[in-house]
N, C-alpha and C positions, 0 to 999 in steps of 0.2 A: 142213847145213853152213853156217856163217856166211859172209857175202859176202866179207869180207876173206880168209878161209881159201881160198875159191874162187879169188880173184885170185892168191894166192900159189901155189896148186896149179897154176895156168896158167903159172907161171914168171915172173910179174910182181911187182914190188915196189910196195907201196902208197906213194905219194909223201908227202913232207912238204907241208903246204898251201903253195901258192905265195904269195909276197908281192905285194900289189897294186903295179902299175906306174903308178899315178895316184891321183887323189883320189876314191876310192870304197871301199866295203866289199866283201869277197869274197862275202858272202851277207847277205841281209836276211830276217829272219823276221817274219811277221805271222800271229798265230794258229797254225794248223796248217800254213801254207804257208811254204816257203823259196824265195826267188828268188835264183839264183846269178848272179854277174857272169860275163862271158865269160872263158874261159881257153883258152890254147893248149897246144901240145905241148912245154912246157918240162920237162926232166928234169934235176934237180940244178942248176937255174939256167941250163942250156944250151938254147937254142931249137933244136929239131929240125924238119926238114921245112919250111924256109922257101921262099917263092917262089910262083909261080902254078901252080895245078893245071892240067894239060893242056899245060904248057910246061916248067916247071922241076921239077915234082913229078908223079910218076906217080899213077894212081888208087889202086894198091895202097899206095903210101907215104902218100897222103892219107888213106886209110882207117886206117892205123896212126896217123897224126897225130890223127885224130878220136878214136880209142880213148885215146890218151895225154891229149888235152885233156879227155876225159870223166873219166879217172882223177884229173886235177887238180881238176876240179869236185867229184868225190866226196870228195876230201881236204878241200876247204873245207867241204862240207856235214857231213862227219864231225866236223870241229872244232867245228861249231855244235851238233850233236845227240848226239855221243858214240858212236853206233852206227848203221851203215848198215842194220842189220837192222830198224830202226824206221821206214824211209821207203818210200814208193811214188813212182815217177816219174810225173809228170803230163804234162809237156811238155818236149821237147828242141828247141832251136833251134840249127841249125848254119849257120855262115857259111863259105863256101868262096871263097878268093882265086882267082878264076877267070881263066884266059887268055881272050882274045877268042874267042868261038865255042864255048867249053866249056859243055856242057849236062848233064853227069853228076853234078850236085851231090847228087842223091838217093843215088846209088851210093856217093859219098864218105862221106856222113853215116851210111850203113848200117854203116860201121866202128864207130861209137859205138852205134847202136841195137841191132845184133845182139849186141854185147858185153854191153850192159845186160841183154838177155833171157837171155843165157847165165849171167850171174852172179846175176840176181835172179828169174828165172822170170816169172810173171804180174805181179809187182810192178814189173818193169822195162819192161813194155810201155807205150807212151806215145803221145800225140799228138806231131806233129813238123812242123817246117818246115826245108827245106834251101834256103838262099839263096845265090846267086852274087853276089859283090861284086867291085869292081874293085881294092880294096886292103884290107888288114887291118893293124892296128898291128904294128910290128916285122917286117913282111913275113911274118907267120905264114901258113901255107897253110890252116889251119882254126882256127876259134874256136867253142867250144861254150858255151851257157848253158842252164840248166834251171829248171823249177819242180817242186818236190817237195812231197809231203804227208808230214807227220810223223804216224804212226799211233799211237794210244794203246796198242794191244796189238801185241806182236811176233809 
């Protein structure tokens, strides 16, 4: 089953690629690698799950935020390559807008990592960093960026 079909089967809609909110490109491709810019959990232009995780946003909501941010990243990557079935995830970096003393960043970013494995199998398993930060643009709770490899065979 194709990745987009799996996403729809889970009751999720695949988003329209988000429009950059600054002077940058959503993705940059060099050879077989694509580097994505950070995205948040915007749905139809509305920012969801804003605020500090551990204060304003629960861990479970932050995990959902990470999953939605990941979907926005995949939408940008799909716009570049045409099919998500031709990619393998190399590295995922998750930034968590953390309340003072919050140390569960890895658990938050699991919301994106486990979702990737569910929809992509082995091609979704990746290296990862989960980083706590004191602020994110637009008060997002989570921001996700990725490095993916475009494979020559599907």
